[in-house]
C-alpha positions in Angstrom: -3.4 -32.9 -92.4 0.2 -33.6 -91.1 0.9 -33.7 -87.6 2.7 -30.5 -87.4 0.0 -28.5 -89.0 -2.2 -29.7 -85.9 0.2 -28.3 -83.4 -0.2 -25.2 -85.1 -3.8 -24.9 -85.2 -4.2 -25.7 -81.9 -1.3 -23.4 -80.5 -3.6 -20.8 -82.6 -6.9 -21.6 -81.1 -5.3 -21.7 -77.4 -3.8 -18.0 -78.6 -7.2 -16.6 -79.6 -8.9 -18.3 -76.8 -6.5 -16.5 -74.0 -7.0 -13.3 -76.5 -10.6 -13.4 -76.2 -10.4 -14.2 -72.3 -7.9 -11.1 -72.0 -10.3 -8.8 -73.7 -13.4 -10.0 -71.5 -11.2 -9.3 -68.2 -9.7 -6.1 -69.6 -12.7 -3.5 -68.1 -12.7 -5.2 -64.9 -8.9 -5.1 -64.5 -9.0 -1.4 -65.5 -11.7 -0.6 -63.0 -9.7 -2.6 -60.3 -6.8 -0.2 -61.7 -8.8 3.0 -60.8 -10.1 1.9 -57.5 -6.5 1.2 -56.3 -5.4 4.8 -58.1 -2.9 2.5 -60.1 -4.0 4.3 -63.5 -0.6 5.7 -64.8 -2.1 8.4 -67.1 -5.1 9.0 -65.3 -3.5 9.7 -61.6 -1.1 12.5 -62.7 -2.4 15.5 -64.8 1.3 16.4 -65.4 2.2 12.7 -66.6 -1.1 12.6 -68.5 -0.2 15.7 -70.6 3.2 14.8 -71.4 2.9 13.0 -74.6 6.4 11.3 -74.5 5.2 9.5 -71.2 1.8 9.0 -72.4 3.0 7.3 -75.4 5.4 5.3 -73.3 2.5 4.1 -71.1 1.1 2.3 -73.9 3.4 -0.4 -74.0 1.7 -3.5 -73.1 2.7 -4.4 -68.8 3.9 -7.7 -70.4 6.5 -6.1 -72.2 7.5 -2.9 -69.8 9.0 -4.8 -67.1 11.5 -7.1 -69.3 12.0 -3.7 -71.0 13.0 -1.8 -67.9 15.5 -4.3 -66.6 17.5 -4.3 -69.9 17.2 -0.6 -69.7 18.4 -0.8 -65.9 21.3 -3.4 -66.9 22.8 -1.2 -70.0 22.2 2.3 -67.6 24.6 0.7 -64.9 26.8 -1.0 -67.2 27.4 2.5 -69.0 27.9 4.3 -65.4 30.4 1.7 -64.3 32.3 2.1 -67.7 32.2 6.3 -67.0 29.6 7.1 -69.6 28.0 8.8 -67.6 25.5 10.8 -70.0 24.9 7.6 -71.7 23.5 5.9 -68.6 21.6 9.5 -67.6 19.8 9.0 -70.6 18.6 5.4 -70.0 17.8 6.7 -66.8 15.6 9.5 -67.9 13.6 7.0 -70.1 13.2 4.3 -67.0 11.9 7.0 -65.2 9.4 8.1 -67.9 8.2 4.7 -68.1 7.5 4.3 -64.3 6.6 8.1 -63.8 4.7 7.1 -60.6 7.1 4.9 -59.0 9.0 7.3 -56.2 11.9 4.6 -55.7 13.0 5.3 -59.1 13.1 8.6 -59.1 14.8 8.9 -55.6 17.6 6.4 -56.6 18.1 7.9 -60.0 18.7 11.7 -58.3 20.6 10.3 -55.6 23.2 8.3 -57.6 23.8 11.6 -59.9 24.1 13.7 -56.7 26.1 11.5 -54.3 28.1 9.3 -56.5 28.3 10.1 -60.4 29.4 13.4 -59.2 32.4 12.6 -57.2 33.6 10.2 -59.8 34.2 13.5 -61.8 36.8 16.0 -61.2 36.5 19.7 -62.3 34.1 22.2 -60.2 31.8 22.7 -63.3 31.3 18.7 -63.6 30.9 18.3 -59.9 28.2 20.7 -59.6 26.1 19.6 -63.0 25.6 16.3 -61.5 24.5 17.5 -58.2 22.5 19.8 -60.0 20.9 17.3 -62.2 20.1 15.4 -59.2 18.1 18.4 -58.0 16.8 19.2 -61.2 15.3 15.2 -61.5 13.6 15.3 -58.5 12.3 19.3 -58.3 11.3 20.0 -62.4 10.0 16.0 -62.8 10.2 13.6 -60.0 7.5 16.4 -58.1 5.9 17.1 -60.7 4.7 13.8 -61.7 4.1 13.1 -58.0 3.3 16.4 -55.9 2.2 14.1 -53.0 5.1 11.8 -52.6 6.7 12.9 -49.2 9.8 11.0 -49.9 10.6 13.1 -53.1 10.4 16.3 -50.9 12.6 14.8 -48.2 15.4 13.4 -50.4 15.3 16.8 -52.3 15.6 18.5 -49.0 18.5 16.1 -48.1 20.6 16.8 -51.4 20.3 20.7 -50.4 21.0 20.2 -46.6 23.7 17.2 -46.9 25.4 17.1 -50.2 25.7 20.9 -50.6 25.4 22.5 -47.3 27.4 20.3 -45.3 31.4 19.5 -45.4 31.2 15.4 -46.6 32.0 16.5 -50.0 35.3 18.7 -50.4 33.8 20.6 -53.3 30.8 21.8 -50.8 32.0 25.3 -51.2 31.8 25.0 -54.9 28.0 23.9 -54.4 26.9 26.5 -52.2 28.5 29.3 -54.6 27.0 27.8 -57.6 23.7 27.7 -55.8 24.3 31.2 -54.6 25.1 32.6 -58.4 21.3 30.3 -59.5 19.0 32.5 -56.6 21.2 35.7 -56.9 20.0 36.6 -60.2 16.7 36.1 -59.3 16.0 37.4 -55.8 19.2 39.5 -55.5 20.9 39.8 -51.8 18.6 40.8 -48.6 18.7 43.9 -47.5 21.1 45.0 -44.8 18.9 45.5 -42.0 16.8 43.9 -39.3 14.3 40.8 -39.8 11.4 43.1 -40.4 13.0 44.7 -43.3 14.3 41.5 -44.8 10.6 40.4 -44.5 9.0 43.3 -46.0 11.5 43.5 -48.7 10.6 39.9 -49.7 6.8 40.5 -49.3 6.9 42.7 -52.3 7.4 39.8 -54.3 4.7 37.1 -52.5 2.4 39.8 -52.8 3.3 40.5 -56.7 0.3 39.6 -59.0 0.7 36.1 -60.3 -0.8 36.6 -63.9 0.9 39.2 -66.3 -2.8 40.4 -67.2 -3.4 41.7 -63.7 0.0 43.3 -63.5 -0.9 45.7 -66.8 -3.9 46.9 -65.0 -1.9 49.7 -63.7 -1.5 52.0 -66.5 1.8 52.9 -65.7 3.3 49.3 -65.6 1.4 48.7 -68.9 3.2 51.6 -70.6 6.5 50.4 -69.3 6.0 46.7 -70.2 5.0 47.9 -73.8 8.6 49.8 -74.1 10.3 46.8 -72.5 8.8 44.0 -74.9 9.6 46.3 -77.4 12.9 46.2 -76.5 12.9 42.1 -76.1 13.5 43.0 -72.0 9.7 41.9 -71.1 8.6 40.8 -67.7 10.5 37.6 -66.4 14.0 36.3 -66.9 15.1 38.6 -69.8 13.7 41.5 -67.6 15.6 40.2 -64.6 19.1 39.5 -66.8 18.9 43.2 -67.8 18.0 44.8 -64.4 20.7 43.0 -63.0 23.0 44.9 -65.4 22.1 48.3 -65.9 19.8 49.0 -62.7 20.9 51.4 -60.2 20.5 48.8 -57.4 23.2 48.1 -55.2 21.4 44.7 -53.9 21.4 43.0 -57.3 24.2 41.4 -59.7 26.5 40.5 -56.7 27.4 37.3 -58.1 27.1 38.3 -62.0 30.5 39.0 -63.8 28.2 40.5 -67.0 29.2 43.9 -68.0 27.2 46.7 -66.1 27.3 48.9 -69.5 25.7 48.4 -72.7 28.0 46.7 -75.3 29.8 49.1 -77.6 27.5 49.8 -80.4 24.4 48.0 -79.2 21.7 50.4 -79.4 18.8 48.3 -78.0 21.3 47.6 -74.8 21.8 51.3 -74.5 17.9 52.3 -74.7 17.5 49.4 -72.0 19.9 50.5 -69.5 18.5 54.5 -70.1 15.0 53.1 -69.3 16.0 50.9 -66.4 17.4 54.5 -64.9 14.8 57.0 -65.5 13.8 58.3 -61.9 10.1 58.3 -63.6 9.7 54.6 -63.6 11.0 53.7 -60.4 7.6 52.7 -59.1 6.2 50.9 -62.1 9.8 49.3 -62.5 9.7 47.8 -58.8 6.5 46.4 -59.5 8.0 44.6 -63.0 10.8 43.5 -60.8 8.8 41.9 -58.0 6.4 40.2 -60.6 9.7 39.0 -62.6 10.9 37.5 -59.5 8.0 35.9 -58.5 7.2 34.2 -62.3 11.0 33.0 -62.3 10.8 31.5 -59.0 7.3 29.6 -59.5 7.7 28.6 -63.0 11.5 27.7 -63.2 12.7 26.8 -59.7 9.0 25.5 -58.4 9.3 27.7 -55.4 6.1 29.1 -53.9 6.7 32.3 -53.1 3.8 32.6 -50.8 5.1 29.7 -48.8 8.9 31.4 -48.7 7.3 34.4 -47.1 5.5 32.0 -44.6 8.5 30.4 -43.8 10.1 33.9 -43.2 7.4 34.8 -40.7 8.0 31.8 -39.0 11.6 31.2 -38.5 13.3 34.3 -39.8 15.4 36.2 -42.6 16.0 33.5 -44.7 18.9 34.3 -47.2 17.8 32.5 -50.4 21.0 32.0 -52.0 22.0 29.8 -49.2 21.6 26.1 -49.7 20.4 25.5 -46.3 17.1 27.6 -46.9 16.0 25.8 -49.6 16.5 22.5 -47.6 13.9 24.0 -44.8 11.7 24.9 -48.0 11.4 21.4 -49.7 11.0 19.6 -46.0 8.4 22.1 -45.1 6.3 22.3 -48.3 6.7 18.6 -48.8 4.8 18.2 -45.2 2.3 20.6 -46.2 1.5 19.2 -50.0 2.0 15.8 -49.0 0.3 15.5 -45.7 -1.7 18.5 -45.6 0.1 20.2 -42.7 -0.4 23.9 -42.0 2.8 26.0 -40.9 2.1 25.9 -37.6 1.1 21.7 -37.1 5.1 21.6 -38.5 7.3 21.0 -35.5 10.7 19.5 -35.9 11.8 19.9 -32.3 9.1 17.4 -31.5 9.8 15.0 -34.5 13.3 15.0 -33.4 12.4 14.0 -30.0 10.4 11.4 -30.9 12.8 9.8 -33.3 15.4 10.1 -30.6 12.9 8.0 -28.3 12.3 5.6 -31.0 16.1 5.0 -31.0 16.5 5.0 -27.3 13.7 2.5 -26.9 15.4 0.1 -29.4 13.1 -1.6 -32.6 12.1 -4.6 -30.2 10.4 -2.4 -28.2 8.1 -0.5 -30.3 5.1 -1.6 -31.9 4.3 -1.0 -35.8 1.0 1.1 -35.2 3.7 3.5 -32.9 6.3 3.7 -35.5 5.0 2.9 -39.4 7.2 3.6 -42.5 5.1 6.3 -43.0 5.4 7.9 -39.6 9.5 7.6 -40.0 9.4 9.4 -43.7 7.2 12.2 -41.9 9.5 12.9 -39.0 13.0 12.4 -41.1 11.5 15.2 -43.3 10.5 17.5 -40.2 14.1 16.7 -38.6 15.4 18.4 -41.5 14.2 21.4 -40.9 15.5 21.4 -37.0 19.1 20.3 -38.9 19.1 23.4 -41.6 18.0 25.8 -38.7 21.1 24.8 -36.6 23.5 25.0 -39.8 21.8 28.5 -40.7 23.0 29.7 -37.0 26.6 29.0 -38.0 26.8 30.0 -41.7 23.1 31.9 -42.5 24.5 35.2 -44.0 26.3 35.6 -47.0 29.1 38.3 -48.0 30.2 38.5 -51.5 33.7 40.3 -51.5 35.2 41.1 -55.2 38.5 39.9 -55.9 41.2 42.3 -55.9 43.5 40.7 -58.1 41.2 39.1 -60.6 38.3 41.6 -61.8 34.8 40.0 -62.3 35.4 37.2 -59.9 33.9 37.2 -56.4 34.3 35.3 -53.4 31.7 34.2 -51.2 32.2 34.1 -47.5 29.7 32.8 -45.4 29.3 34.0 -41.8 26.7 32.8 -38.6 23.4 34.3 -38.4 22.5 34.9 -34.7 19.2 35.8 -36.0 18.1 31.7 -36.5 19.6 31.2 -32.9 16.0 31.7 -31.1 13.8 30.0 -33.5 16.3 26.9 -33.4 15.8 27.2 -29.4 12.3 27.6 -29.6 12.0 24.0 -31.4 14.7 22.4 -29.0 12.5 23.9 -26.1 9.2 22.4 -27.5 10.7 18.9 -28.3 11.9 18.8 -24.8 8.9 19.8 -23.0 6.6 17.7 -25.1 8.3 14.6 -23.6 8.5 16.0 -20.2 6.2 14.9 -17.3 8.0 16.7 -14.4 7.5 20.4 -14.6 9.7 21.0 -11.6 12.9 19.5 -13.4 11.6 20.6 -17.1 14.1 20.2 -19.8 16.7 19.1 -17.3 14.6 15.9 -16.9 15.9 12.5 -17.9 12.9 12.1 -19.8 14.0 14.7 -22.3 15.7 12.8 -25.0 17.2 16.3 -26.9 18.8 17.2 -23.7 22.0 16.3 -25.0 21.8 17.8 -28.3 20.5 21.0 -26.7 23.4 21.5 -24.7 25.6 21.0 -27.6 23.5 23.6 -29.5 23.6 26.0 -26.9 27.3 25.7 -26.4 27.8 26.5 -30.0 26.1 29.4 -29.6 27.9 30.8 -26.5 31.1 30.1 -28.4 30.0 32.0 -31.7 28.7 35.1 -29.7 31.2 35.1 -27.6 34.0 35.2 -30.2 31.6 37.4 -32.2 31.9 40.1 -30.1 28.6 39.7 -28.6 29.7 38.9 -25.1 26.1 40.2 -23.4 24.3 38.1 -25.4 26.4 35.3 -25.0 26.1 35.4 -21.3 22.0 35.3 -21.8 22.4 32.0 -23.6 24.9 30.8 -21.3 22.6 31.7 -18.4 19.6 29.6 -20.0 21.9 26.4 -20.7 23.3 26.5 -17.1 19.3 27.3 -15.1 17.3 25.3 -18.1 19.3 21.9 -19.0 21.6 21.8 -15.9 24.4 20.0 -17.8 26.9 17.6 -15.7 29.7 17.4 -17.6 33.0 18.5 -15.9 33.4 22.0 -17.3 30.7 23.2 -15.3 31.9 22.2 -11.9 32.5 24.9 -9.5 29.6 27.2 -11.4 32.5 28.9 -14.0 31.9 32.4 -15.3 31.1 32.9 -19.2 34.7 33.7 -19.4 36.0 30.5 -17.6 33.7 28.4 -19.3 34.7 29.8 -22.9 38.4 29.1 -21.9 37.7 25.4 -20.6 35.5 24.9 -23.8 38.4 26.0 -26.4 40.8 23.6 -24.6 38.0 20.8 -24.9 37.4 21.7 -28.2 40.4 20.4 -30.2 39.1 20.7 -33.8 36.6 23.6 -34.1 34.1 23.1 -37.0 34.9 24.4 -40.3 32.0 26.2 -41.1 32.7 28.5 -37.8 36.7 28.6 -38.5 36.6 32.4 -39.2 34.3 33.2 -36.3 36.5 31.7 -34.1 39.9 32.3 -35.5 39.3 36.3 -35.7 37.1 36.0 -32.0 39.7 33.9 -30.3 42.6 36.3 -31.6 40.7 39.2 -30.4 39.9 37.6 -27.1 43.7 36.3 -26.8 45.2 39.8 -27.2 42.6 41.5 -24.8 43.5 38.9 -22.5 47.3 39.3 -22.5 46.4 43.2 -22.3 45.1 42.3 -18.9 48.0 40.2 -18.0 46.4 36.9 -18.3 49.1 35.2 -20.2 47.6 31.7 -19.4 44.4 32.5 -21.1 46.3 34.6 -24.0 48.0 31.1 -24.9 44.6 29.1 -24.6 42.7 31.4 -26.9 45.7 32.1 -29.2 46.4 28.1 -29.8 42.5 27.8 -30.4 42.7 30.4 -32.9 45.5 28.5 -34.8 43.6 25.5 -34.7 40.4 26.9 -36.2 42.6 28.4 -39.0 44.2 25.1 -39.7 40.8 23.5 -40.4 39.8 25.9 -42.6 42.8 25.9 -44.4 42.9 22.0 -44.7 38.9 22.5 -45.8 39.7 25.1 -49.0 42.8 23.0 -50.1 41.5 21.9 -53.2 40.8 25.8 -54.0 44.0 27.8 -53.7 41.8 31.0 -54.2 39.9 30.5 -51.4 43.2 30.3 -49.1 43.5 33.1 -46.4 46.4 34.9 -46.1 49.0 33.3 -43.4 48.3 33.1 -40.1 50.6 35.5 -38.5 49.5 38.3 -41.1 45.8 37.6 -39.9 47.1 38.0 -36.4 48.9 41.4 -37.1 45.8 42.8 -39.1 43.4 41.8 -35.8 46.2 43.2 -33.3 46.4 46.4 -35.2 42.5 47.0 -35.1 42.8 46.5 -31.4 45.5 48.8 -30.9 43.6 51.5 -33.2 40.3 50.9 -32.9 39.7 48.7 -29.7 36.2 50.5 -29.4 34.9 48.1 -32.5 35.7 45.0 -30.6 33.8 46.1 -27.4 37.3 47.2 -25.4 38.7 50.2 -24.1 42.5 50.3 -24.1 44.1 53.4 -22.4 47.2 54.4 -24.0 49.3 53.1 -21.0 47.4 49.4 -21.6 48.3 49.8 -25.2 52.2 50.6 -24.3 51.8 47.4 -21.9 50.8 45.3 -24.8 53.0 47.0 -27.2 56.0 45.7 -25.0 54.8 42.5 -24.2 54.4 41.0 -27.7 58.1 41.4 -28.2 58.6 38.1 -27.0 56.2 36.5 -29.4 58.2 35.1 -32.3 56.9 34.3 -35.6 58.5 31.8 -37.8 59.3 32.6 -41.4 61.4 31.2 -44.1 64.3 33.6 -43.5 64.4 33.3 -39.6 62.0 34.1 -36.8 60.5 37.9 -36.1 59.1 39.2 -33.3 55.3 40.3 -33.3 56.6 43.5 -32.5 58.6 43.9 -35.6 55.4 43.1 -37.7 53.2 45.4 -35.8 55.2 48.6 -35.5 54.9 49.8 -39.0 51.3 49.3 -39.2 50.7 51.3 -35.9 53.6 53.6 -35.3 52.2 56.8 -36.8 48.6 56.9 -35.6 50.0 56.0 -32.1 52.4 58.9 -32.4 49.1 61.0 -33.0 47.8 59.6 -30.0 50.7 60.2 -27.6 51.3 64.0 -28.9 47.4 64.6 -28.0 48.0 63.5 -24.5 51.5 64.5 -23.9 53.4 61.3 -23.9 56.5 60.4 -25.2 56.0 58.2 -27.9 59.3 56.6 -28.2 59.8 55.5 -24.8 55.8 54.3 -24.6 56.3 52.6 -28.0 60.1 52.2 -28.8 60.9 51.2 -32.2 61.8 47.7 -32.3 65.0 46.4 -34.4 64.5 46.7 -38.1 63.3 44.1 -40.1 66.1 42.6 -41.8 63.9 40.5 -44.2 60.9 41.9 -46.3 57.7 42.4 -45.0 55.7 39.2 -45.3 52.5 41.2 -46.2 54.6 42.7 -49.4 55.2 39.4 -50.7 
């Protein structure tokens, strides 16, 4: 036997011995994996039932690591070359090979939502990649790792920071697309107070979870049988047809589908007739509630009862709003992963703890005081507080059909002041949790939330003042001054509410874009009411602030021409017209004499146009002359003396261009 053959036999013997030793160690290793909860297929029921993942897990561990590295390098190369779909396919495979490694899910979702999305250019592409990030975490990452808080936090952050805030110039696209996602499921909330909104959603949360329970009602069973025959059974199919054909003003606001059956489609005609039968109103409402709960829980993985509990704690969430879902996923993660009840979730206190640790500095914080797990939990809770603050600014969604394009709708997000008090409660709880001196209370130097709390209440006061809620603005201004005792310059001399607002708008050079509409309309109303009282300096400050708010908004929507508002002078004229004809709607009382004085004053306000300057009086006169003439006739005043006609416009009215 030659030397090479001896080497071969020796190596075979060593390999056989290694295999035998490995076989003897297999049982102890498997037991150790179970003890340490490292068994991939045994840890998660969802993962173990997925045949693709189960098959991938059979790849020996020694081969899996270099295979993952190879796939990762290839995926990164595809991404750098702009081949995003190829990269996504490889990353999906990596996630399935490592289903319980939360860092893999987090990175892949974050990269799609934050990086790949901004490398594309159209509205549809941008939203597709953000939505892909959401779905990866929601539908797969959390399905296989339901007790990993980091994934809930990351999902909440995408909704809040990527979609809800202003770091991405396409944020309005994301908000609208998500509103469309939810509109077909839950529709618009009823126009009413908090109790009415919660009562409407309670129907969904209390609906049967199983179809057999739904069919226990004989009338419902008969209706469902007819719907199934028409291929419109409970669930997604029912909702699509209900949104199109039902006489329900709260559904289909963002659905451009035809409201009538297609011509010649007998099945759709029968469905439409069935939806509108008065005799079916009660069972139809039960099928609607069941279908909404079914789609929420099965398609969007949203627990209807947790959604209801959130509304009972914080207020009337508009579920078509991205910030509502930021609150949902943060709180639901704390519940599932940390075992917290709704009452135990305290975002204000969490924010205070984080601020305290930041103030102390990392060198003064012991490991047992602030572990990575504790940081994860606190950061998840603080997402709730930030989203609640955002909802006070943009929590209401109004849908307006386009005048120029049938089937096109514009979304307008306006402040929802019903979230002011829940947010205020969280700030108070967080502040008082640190204060040891009851006499000083929230104004104590130990309150690390004090500065943020002051900023929040200042913001609230401006919102309410410019939103026409001056009495409520006064209440929060009083609480701001008495509880927090701010020592900023604008509080010197104990200013009144109006004096504070005037000083604040001068100090606030660029107002936030999400409040721009509220600010410019409210500031223009306040400006012209001040002018009516002879306060020209206040008028100038408020009018300049309104124009700054308008400019901020125009810059924010510069990428989408359809969102650009009408020119500022026309907005100004519209608000002035409203004050002249219906001042009571703005909480004001203007006599005819005061209106006459205001009208004569605006002759000096020049409006630049491409064809030369015109006066505000010239713009206003055609819009108010007829109505004011009738008022003068009723009160026996000479209209032509009170409201003399200005020099006619030598150019076309800008509103008619």
